[in-house]
N, C-alpha and C positions, 0 to 999 in steps of 0.2 A: 408220527406228527400230532401233536395236541392242536386242538382248536379253542380259542378262548372264547367263553360264554359273554364276555363284556362286549357291550355294544356302544359304537362311538361313531358320532357324525363325521369327525375329521381326525385322520392321524397326521402327523407332522414327523418327518424324518430327518433327524438333524437337531442340532442344540447351540447353533451361532445365532448370530445377530439376524439374518434373514429366516431363520426357523421360528425364532420366539417372536418375529414380528407379526410372522404368518399365524403362528399360535393365538397371539393377542388379538389379532384382528378377526378370527374365525371365531374367538369367543365372544367378541363384541356382538356378533351377529347371531347369538344364542346357541353357537353349536357346543356340542359336548367335545372336548378336544383332550388327546391323547399325544404326549410330545415323547418319540423315542430317540435318547440321545446314546450313540455307540460308546462314547467315552464314560468314565467314571465320574462320579460328581466333582473331584477335585481336579480332574482335567476337562472339565464340561467348557463349551464356548467356542470351539471350532477354532478358525482362524481368526475370528473376531477378538479373542481374549488376547491376540500377538499384537494387535495393532495398537497405535496410539491414540486411537480414537477420534482422530479428525474426518471431518463430515463436509465433504462440498455440496453446496445448496445455492439457488439462486435467491438474491434477496436484494431490494430496490436501496437499503439505506441503513442508517445507524439503529433506527428504530426495532429492525428486525432482529439484530444482534442483540440489543438492549433486551427485546422481550425474551428472547432464550435463555441469556445470561442470568438473568434474574436478579441478581445481587450486588451488581455492578454499582460502586459509589459514584458520586457526582466528579469526584475528583479523576476515577479512573476513564469515566465518559469523557470528561473534557481532555483528557491527555493521549484520548485514542482518534485515529482517523480510519473509521471503519471502511469508508468509502462504499462501493456497491459492487455486486456481482450479479448482473441482469441474466434472464433466460436466454437473452441474445447471446451474450458473452459464452454463456454455459454451452450453447449448441454450438457456437463457433469453436470453441476449445475440443468439445467432443470430436466434431468434422476434422478439425486440422489434426488432431493429434492419431484420429484412426485412420487418417488419409481417406476420408470421406465414405467409410466402408461401414459405420456403425447403422445399424437398422433404424430407418427414420421414426417408424412408430414406437420401436421401444425408446429410443433416444428421447422422445418427446415424452413419453410416459414418465421417465427417468427426471427430466429436466423440469416440467410442469407440475410434478408432484412432490419434487424435493423440498420445497419450504413447510408446504402443508404436512409431510411425514415427519420433519424434524419436529414441528410443534404437536404432533400426536405423540411422537415419543416421550416429549417433555410432560405430556399430560399422564403418561404411563410410568413417569417417575424418572426418566433419564435426565442428568442434571449436564448442563452445558456452559461454557465459558469461553471467551475471546481466544483464540490460539497464540498468546503472546510469546510461551516459550519456542515455537518451531516456526511460527509463521509471520512474525512481525518485525519491523526494523525501525529504528529510529530517525526519523526524517522532519527536520526543523522542529525538534523538541518534543514530536508526537509518534506513538506506537502508529505505524502505518502498515495495512496488511494487504500482501501483494500474493498473486498466483490464484486466488480463489478458494484457498483453505481457511476461511478465516474463523469458524468455529470448531470447537474440540469437546469431546465427552470429558467430564471431571473423572479423573481415575483412569483416563485412557480405555482401552480394551476391557481392560478387567473391569473395570468401573461401570462401563456398558453393560457386559454380562452380568453383573451383580443385581443392577437396576431392574434388567429385563427378567430375569428369574425371580425376583422378587415381585415383580409385576404378575407373572405367571402364577406365582403361588397366592396372590391376593385375590386373583381371578379364579381360583379352583380348576384350573388346568392341571390334569395329572401328567406327571413326567415320571419315566423310567430310566434309570442310567445303566450303564453297561448291556444297552439293547441293542444289538447289532441286527439290523434290518437286511435280510440277504436276498429277498424276492418280492415280487408283487403279487399278490393273489388277483387272479383276473378270470374273466369270463364273458366269451362271445365279445371280446374286445373292450370290455369294461373292465376298471380297477375297482376291486371291491375290499382289499384291504392289503395287508403285509404279511409277510413270513420273517419271523424274527427269533434271534437266539437270545434266550435271556436266563441267564444263571445255570449255563448247560443244557438247557430245555428249548427246542424248536418249535414254535407254535404259529398259528394262523390268527390274526385278530383282523377282525372286519371292521369296515367303516364304510361310511357313504363317501367319502372322497379321500384323498391321499395329496400331501403336498411333499414332494421331495425337496429338501434344502440342505443337502449334507453333503456339500463343497464339490470341488472338480477332482482332478487325478494328479494333483502335484505332487502327493506323498507315494506314489506308485512308481518306482523304479522303471519297471518294464512299459508301461504305459509312456512314460515320459519319453524312453527311447523311442517308441512305437510312434508317436504322434508329433512330439517336438522336434525329434530328429537326432542324427549322431551327438554323443557327449553330453546329452542331458542327463542320463543315468548317473552323471558324476556332479551335478549341481547338489549345493545345500537346500534344504527345505526349511523356509524361514518359520513356518508355523506348526500345525497339529499334525500329528502322525497317521491320523485317521482319515484324511481326505485321499482315499486312494481310488477313488472312481466307482464305487459300488452302486451309488444312485444312479450314475450313468449307465453302468452295464445292465442293472435290472430293467431300467426304462427301454433300452436299443433292444432288449431280449424279445420284449411285447411289441416291437414296431415303432416306437418312437423315433423322431427324426431327427438326427444330428444336425446342428447349425451351429454357423460361425467359425471363429478362428481357431480351428483345433490343431494346428500347428504353432500356437501361438500362445504366450503366456507373460504374465507380470513378473520381471526379474530385475533383481537389483545388484550395485556394488555390495559384497557382504564380505565380513572377516574371514581371511584366507583359511583358518583354523577354528572354524566355528562348529559348534555340535552338527551331526547330521538333520536333525530335526529340531523344531523350536524347543526353548526351555523357557519357560516364563521367567525363572529368576536372572536369566543373562539375555536372552534375545535381543532387548530392546538395544543392547549394547554394540550387537553386532554390525549395524547398518553404518555405512560409510558415505556421507551425502554432503560433505563440502566440496566436492571435486570440483565445482565450477572455478574454483581459485587455486587449483592445482593443474600440474601436467600428469599424465597416466601413461607409463611404459609398460610394455610387456616382456617376456623373458628374453626378446632379443635386444631389448633396450630402446624400443622404438614406439613413439607415439601412434595410437590407432583408432583415435576417435577426438570430435570436436568439444573437449569440456566445457565450454563455455557457448555453446549451440543457443540455450535457453535457459530460463529458470530452472533450478532443478525440479519443480514441480510437473515439468513437461518433459523430462528426459530420463530420470532416474528409473523409470519402470521398464526402459528399453534398454538400458546400457550394461545391465547385467548379462544380456544376450550376447553382447559384442565382446564381454570380459571372458565368457565361456568359450568363445571360438579363438581364443589365443593360446599359443603352445603353453602346455602345463594347464590351462584353465584359469589363470592367476594375472595379475597385475600390480604394480606398484603406483599409489598415489604421492606425488612430491610436492612438498609445499616449502615455499620460502617464507623467512621470519615476518616478511611484510604483512602474511596474510594468517600468520598462527591464531592471532587473537578472533580469527573469524569461524575457526573450527567449532564444530557443534560438541556438546557434552560428552557424546559417547567417544570421541577421540581421546578423551582424558580417564576413560574407564580401564579396569585392570584386563578385561577381556578384548585385548587389541594387538596385533602385531606391528610394532613400530620401531624404526630406527631413527637416530639422531646424529649429526655429525656437524663439525664448524667448518667442513670443505666438501665439495661436491666428490672429490677423488675418495675421502674418507666414508662420505655416504653410499657410495658405489660399492665399496668393498662390504659394506654391512647388509647391502639389500640380496638377499638370497636368490640363487637361481637366475640371476640377471646378466647379461652380455656387458661388461664393465666398459669396455671401448666403444662401443655403439651408443651407450647410453650418454657417456661423456660427449660423444660426439652430438648426440639429440639434443642435449640441455644447451651446447654451444649456439646449435644452429637456430633454436628456439628463441635464445635470448637475442640473437640478432634481429631477428623478425618481428620482435614486438614493436609494435606502434607506441613510443612514449610520449607522444604529442597530446594523445586523448587522455584525459584524467580517470582514475580509477574511482568506480564508484559501485560499490557492492549492492546497493539498494536498488539500481535500475540495470536494463540492459545496456551497458557503458559504451559500447562500441570500440572498447580497448582491446584491439585486435592483432594479430600477425598478419604479415604479408609474404607472398612467396612460397610457404609453404605447402608440400602436396596434400597435409590435412592441417585445414587452420583451426586456429582458436578465434571465435568471432567475438567474445567478450571477455572482460575480466583478465585479460592477458599481463602477466607481470612477469619479468624477468626471474630467474632461479639464481641468484648472486649475492644475496645478503643473508649470513649465516647467524643462528644456526639455521639447518635444513633437518625436515623431517620426513620420512616416508613411511607409508602405510600399505601393507599388503593385502589384497582382495580378491575375492573369487565372486561367482555367481550364487545369488541366494533367490531360490523361485518362490514366488508368494501365491499365487494362484493361476491357473490355467484358464483360457478365453473360450475353447470349445465348450458347447454345451449343447441344450435341446432347443428346439423350434417352439415357440408358443403363441398363442394367441394374444390380443391385447387386453385380454383377461386373465392372463398368467395360465391359461390351461396347455398341456402339452398337445403336440400335435403328432400325428403319425408319418409315416414316410408317403401314405397316400393323401397327405395334406388335409386330413381330417382331426379335427379334436379327439382326444384320446378321453372317453367317458371317465369320470371320476379321478383324472391324473392332473396335477399342477406341479409348478415348480418355481422355485427362487433361488435368489444369491449367485455363486459361482456356476450353477448349472444351467442357467438361463444364457443361451447362446445367442450371438449377433450384436452383442453392446460393444466389446471392447475386440479391437483388433490393433496388432503391433505394438500397441502402447497404451497405457492410461492415466487421465491426468490425476495427479495426488488426490487421495481422500476421497475418490469418486466410489470407490468399492463397498465401504460400509454402507454409503448412501443407495447405492443400486440395490443392497442385499436389504435395505429397509423399505425402499419403495416397493419391490417387487415381490418382497414378503407379505407386506400388507395387502398387496393387491391378490396375491394369490390366497391367502387365507380367507379374505372376503369373498372370491369368487368359489373356493371350497366349500365353503359354508352354505352358500346358496344353492350350489349343485346338490350338496347332501340334503338341503331342504327338500327339493323337487324331485329328489328320490324317494325320499320318506312319504312326500305328499302323493305321489304316484303308487306308493304299495298297496 
């Protein structure tokens, strides 16, 4: 094994949003930074490149959105009701969605630094805009934003990655692609660098500190089955094929403390016949998020979840789990013509398994692998249970519900009786895993003896303890950026202290 003679203050392992934010933050502190990205230049960006670029953050009013968006016209501002999403609301959503398990210290860091971090990203060249396409609804002639995900990066995930890499290049951060980090170099409990394979050669590169920001284990079939449980080896992977848990494994080998919800993950309803891993050309078309206006049935022809329990932003990340538990790991979303106009754009793309019919009987014949008689009975029972006195309103939790069903529909319940009808086949798509490493409030990894590991920091999906059971929409990118910025700054400070002591 070779040893590189190059000397770095901070090595960043990973190439997505969290890694790049860590690299930029460390560089701002004066550190000489090397970023090692396992993927090639054309495939770089980690899971971040597969997102729509939405970022949840706390803000007190329209002025914060306008300041981030930059070039909104007076007419656009006048036609928008940005509202507010306060720190208190963010805290409440995190507590409620995670069943009060989110680590209070980490949650506080996330929430209280969210606004400042987005402004910092803007200064580094990331361009934002109001999330008109995905998160706004027309109310009294104005675009009203619901669910906390008011802002989005221009160009989505690819635009975010492009902007951050350009910023890294401007700041002379050295980047090596196709660099597969396989282990941590360490001595007497302190991390001193990494072991990396580049262009067929394995070498050790030394540094004052290392930041691991190379994702969870969602792309590792064996680990999914081991930690998430039976059947998870059959899930589709929404993002990069490179998030195989390597960073977690190398940290655990030197005694890092596992933390958080290791049997949990972010998983959504996804095109049944999607590719096994993310494909940038088609992946955005695989999501199926209009289900609050549908009924969803499994292979037995039965409903199995409350489609209208809450806004999509607060249920979508957990409903993939429930679909995976169904016979055959699939389900069908069924829509009446009364709501077809509400379906999101991806329902109209080529990459979709859709059937359409003028009668429910005919629709049942076209729905592959479903018990027809039970399905017809389910639709009849559902229709009879809908409370038709409550008006339907897609912009609020309208209370239009069912009564008397074993599995209720709490909002947006419409009878399935007006043709034409459409049905869409879905399965489970896993986004990222929740289990990670325990860190200090400075982003430093802790060992199983509850001590900080000298020289080792982490960010992004590898931080454990933030998400449990569920995840509010658009929080993943924000978390990656907040903790990436924190870890980079702390790593640079640690490297400085090592150099001063030498």
